[in-house]
C-alpha positions in Angstrom: -22.4 -13.5 -23.8 -18.6 -13.2 -23.4 -17.1 -14.5 -20.1 -16.0 -11.3 -18.2 -14.1 -11.8 -15.0 -15.5 -10.2 -11.9 -12.1 -8.6 -11.1 -10.3 -6.7 -13.9 -7.2 -4.7 -14.5 -7.6 -2.0 -17.1 -4.5 -0.1 -18.4 -5.2 3.6 -18.9 -3.5 6.5 -20.7 -0.9 8.6 -18.9 0.7 5.6 -17.2 -2.2 4.5 -15.0 -3.8 1.2 -14.2 -7.3 0.7 -12.9 -8.3 -2.2 -10.6 -12.0 -2.9 -10.9 -14.6 -5.1 -9.2 -17.9 -5.8 -10.9 -17.1 -3.0 -13.3 -16.5 -0.4 -10.6 -13.0 1.1 -10.1 -11.8 0.6 -6.5 -8.1 1.4 -6.8 -5.8 3.1 -9.4 -2.0 2.7 -9.8 0.0 5.7 -11.0 3.5 5.3 -12.3 4.0 8.4 -14.5 7.3 10.3 -14.4 5.7 13.5 -13.2 5.8 12.0 -9.6 9.0 11.1 -7.7 7.6 7.6 -7.0 4.6 5.5 -8.0 1.5 5.4 -5.8 -2.1 4.1 -5.5 -4.9 6.7 -5.6 -7.8 6.6 -5.1 -8.9 3.8 -2.8 -12.7 4.0 -3.1 -14.9 3.3 -0.1 -17.4 0.5 -0.5 -20.5 2.5 0.5 -19.5 6.1 0.0 -18.0 5.8 -3.5 -15.4 8.4 -2.4 -11.7 8.0 -1.9 -10.5 7.1 1.6 -7.0 8.4 0.8 -5.7 11.8 -0.4 -2.7 13.4 -2.0 -0.7 15.5 0.4 -1.2 16.9 3.8 -4.4 19.0 4.5 -2.4 21.8 6.1 1.3 21.5 5.3 2.5 22.3 1.7 5.9 20.7 2.5 4.2 17.3 2.6 3.4 16.9 -1.0 5.5 13.7 -1.0 2.6 12.0 0.8 1.0 10.2 -2.1 -2.0 8.4 -0.8 -0.5 4.8 -0.6 3.2 4.6 -1.5 6.6 3.0 -0.9 9.6 5.1 0.2 12.4 5.2 2.7 14.2 8.1 4.3 17.7 6.5 4.6 18.9 4.1 1.9 22.7 4.2 1.9 22.3 7.7 3.5 20.1 8.9 0.6 16.6 10.3 1.1 14.0 8.4 -0.9 11.2 9.8 1.3 10.9 13.5 0.7 11.0 15.5 -2.5 14.2 17.3 -1.3 16.7 15.1 -3.0 17.5 13.9 -6.6 16.5 10.3 -5.8 13.4 8.8 -7.4 11.6 5.5 -7.9 10.4 4.5 -11.3 8.4 1.6 -12.7 10.8 -0.2 -15.2 8.1 -2.4 -16.7 5.0 -4.3 -15.9 5.3 -8.1 -16.0 1.7 -9.3 -16.0 -1.9 -8.2 -15.5 -4.3 -10.9 -14.5 -8.1 -10.8 -14.3 -10.2 -13.3 -12.4 -13.3 -13.9 -10.4 -11.4 -14.1 -7.1 -8.8 -11.4 -7.7 -7.2 -8.9 -10.1 -3.4 -8.9 -9.8 -0.5 -7.0 -11.2 3.2 -7.7 -11.1 5.6 -4.9 -11.9 9.3 -4.2 -11.6 10.4 -0.9 -10.0 13.8 0.7 -9.7 15.2 2.9 -6.9 17.6 5.5 -8.5 20.1 7.8 -6.8 19.5 10.5 -9.5 23.0 10.2 -11.0 23.7 6.6 -12.1 21.4 5.4 -14.9 21.2 2.0 -13.3 19.1 1.6 -10.1 20.6 0.8 -6.7 17.7 -1.5 -6.1 15.1 -3.5 -8.0 11.7 -3.6 -6.4 9.6 -6.5 -7.5 6.0 -5.6 -6.6 2.8 -7.7 -6.8 -0.5 -5.9 -6.1 -3.7 -8.0 -5.8 -7.2 -6.8 -5.2 -9.8 -9.2 -3.8 -13.5 -8.6 -3.3 -15.3 -9.2 0.0 -18.9 -9.0 0.9 -20.9 -5.8 0.9 -18.5 -4.0 -1.5 -15.5 -4.3 0.8 -12.1 -5.4 -0.6 -8.5 -6.0 0.2 -5.3 -4.8 -1.5 -2.3 -7.2 -0.9 1.2 -5.8 -1.6 4.0 -8.4 -1.9 7.5 -7.0 -2.4 11.0 -8.3 -3.0 13.8 -5.7 -2.7 16.9 -6.9 -4.7 20.0 -4.8 -4.6 22.3 -4.5 -7.7 25.3 -4.7 -5.3 25.9 -7.8 -3.1 23.9 -6.1 -0.3 22.2 -2.8 0.6 21.3 -1.2 3.9 18.0 0.4 4.8 19.2 2.5 7.7 17.5 3.3 11.0 14.6 5.7 10.6 10.9 6.1 11.4 10.0 6.7 7.7 9.4 3.7 5.5 8.8 1.5 3.7 5.0 1.7 3.3 2.7 4.6 4.2 -0.9 5.6 3.9 -2.2 9.2 3.9 -6.0 9.1 4.6 -8.7 11.4 3.4 -9.1 14.6 5.4 -12.4 13.6 7.0 -10.8 10.3 8.3 -8.1 12.2 10.2 -8.4 13.1 13.9 -7.2 16.7 13.6 -8.9 17.7 10.3 -12.0 15.4 10.5 -13.8 13.1 12.8 -11.7 10.0 12.5 -10.0 7.6 14.9 -6.7 5.7 15.0 -6.9 2.2 16.5 -4.3 -0.5 17.1 -4.6 -4.3 17.2 -5.3 -4.4 21.0 -8.0 -1.8 20.8 -5.8 1.1 21.9 -6.7 4.4 20.3 -5.0 7.7 19.7 -1.6 8.9 18.5 -0.2 9.4 22.0 -0.6 5.7 22.9 0.1 4.2 19.4 3.1 6.2 18.1 6.3 4.1 18.2 4.4 1.0 19.7 4.3 -2.4 18.1 1.1 -3.6 16.6 0.0 -6.3 14.1 -2.2 -3.8 12.4 -3.4 -0.2 12.4 -6.7 1.3 11.4 -7.9 4.7 10.4 -11.8 5.0 10.3 -14.1 8.0 10.2 -16.8 9.8 8.4 -16.8 10.0 4.6 -19.2 12.0 2.3 -21.2 9.8 -0.1 -20.2 10.7 -3.6 -22.9 12.7 -5.6 -25.3 12.7 -2.7 -27.9 15.5 -2.4 -28.6 16.5 0.3 -25.2 15.6 1.6 -25.0 12.1 3.3 -22.0 10.8 5.3 -21.2 7.2 6.2 -18.4 5.7 8.3 -15.6 3.7 6.5 -12.0 3.0 7.1 -8.7 1.4 6.1 -6.9 -1.3 8.2 -3.2 -1.8 7.3 -1.9 -5.2 8.3 1.7 -6.1 9.0 2.6 -9.7 8.2 4.2 -12.2 10.7 6.8 -13.1 8.1 8.1 -9.5 7.9 11.4 -8.9 9.6 10.1 -6.1 11.8 6.8 -7.8 12.9 5.1 -6.6 14.9 6.3 -3.3 13.6 6.4 -0.2 15.6 4.2 2.4 14.0 4.7 5.9 12.8 1.2 7.4 13.1 -0.2 10.9 13.2 -3.6 12.2 14.1 -3.2 14.6 11.1 -4.0 11.6 8.9 -1.2 9.2 8.2 0.1 5.8 9.3 2.9 3.4 8.4 4.7 0.5 9.9 8.3 1.6 10.6 10.5 -1.2 9.2 13.7 0.3 10.6 12.6 2.2 13.7 15.0 0.3 16.0 17.7 -0.9 13.7 18.9 -1.1 10.1 17.7 -3.8 7.8 20.0 -5.5 5.2 18.9 -6.9 1.9 21.1 -9.0 -0.3 21.1 -10.4 -3.8 21.1 -13.9 -2.6 18.4 -13.4 0.1 16.4 -10.4 -0.8 14.2 -8.6 1.7 10.6 -9.7 1.3 7.7 -7.8 2.8 3.9 -8.4 2.8 1.2 -5.9 3.7 -2.6 -5.9 3.4 -5.0 -3.1 3.3 -8.6 -3.8 4.1 -11.1 -1.2 2.9 -14.1 -1.6 5.1 -17.6 -0.3 6.0 -18.3 1.1 9.4 -16.0 1.7 12.3 -13.2 -0.8 13.0 -14.3 -4.1 14.5 -11.2 -5.2 16.5 -12.2 -8.8 16.9 -13.0 -9.2 13.2 -9.7 -7.5 12.3 -7.7 -9.9 14.5 -9.5 -12.8 12.9 -8.7 -11.5 9.5 -5.0 -11.1 10.5 -4.8 -14.7 11.7 -6.4 -16.0 8.5 -4.1 -13.9 6.3 -1.0 -15.2 8.1 -1.7 -18.7 6.7 -2.1 -17.6 3.1 0.7 -18.4 0.6 3.1 -15.8 -0.9 2.4 -14.4 -4.4 5.2 -14.7 -7.0 5.6 -13.7 -10.6 7.0 -16.7 -12.5 7.7 -17.4 -16.1 4.5 -18.6 -17.9 4.0 -21.5 -20.2 0.7 -20.1 -21.3 0.5 -18.7 -24.9 0.8 -14.9 -25.3 1.9 -14.4 -21.7 5.5 -14.0 -20.5 4.7 -14.2 -16.7 1.9 -15.4 -14.4 1.2 -14.9 -10.7 1.3 -18.0 -8.6 0.6 -18.6 -4.9 3.5 -20.5 -3.4 4.5 -21.8 0.0 
């Protein structure tokens, strides 16, 4: 029998990439030009088999820029890379490496942030996405980014919006479903979490089990972790009970990235069974803080230009 890795990355037609664990898709990466920026959709629940994220707002047609899990920013040199109301866009320039393995499936890609006029990007975004299996069908998605300006430096200006956001499934939201927002100290609800610092944020709630008849629901959720190495840690969060959450990198002040010292950010999403266990989440945050960074480096292996290495 051929040796097939437990975790796989499978390129698909129409500029999509499937991340799979034990032959089951858990996440898909979309980088086609029909969208204003790349995104991850779906994120499949470990028990339900349904997506824990969605595309767009359940009740607001002017929020179609909410793309499940995505990178964006509202004020980059005064330009709006958040909404769909400007000519700016983010494109994947190329993928660097896809790696399968028993412990993780990882992808490195190079994105460009464009102003809509200059054919050259303002900013190169080097992204590594790694999916790792946990027990009972749970998994994590690690996102390691380096933002390298084409100029000597570039300013992410002060705003609540960016750089990473998650739009959860309707049933996980508070207003449209039966979900709950929870922060790292156990605080719940938008009123007490909006604009407050937290090492992580969780959205958990009921999810319909795919293809169940009669209909069956289970509780699942997504915990989004900020990393202690991030410049804004612990970030102040932009959260809404209508179903979205994101750490605000620049809520209080602008952040500068330079060619010599690029801005580096690390986030982790934990897709879990059941309601949030605050103690477990804090233990996972502490363990993750000691893990090395992921980097795409030139490879000495045959038939491979790059490989992903854990460094530091």
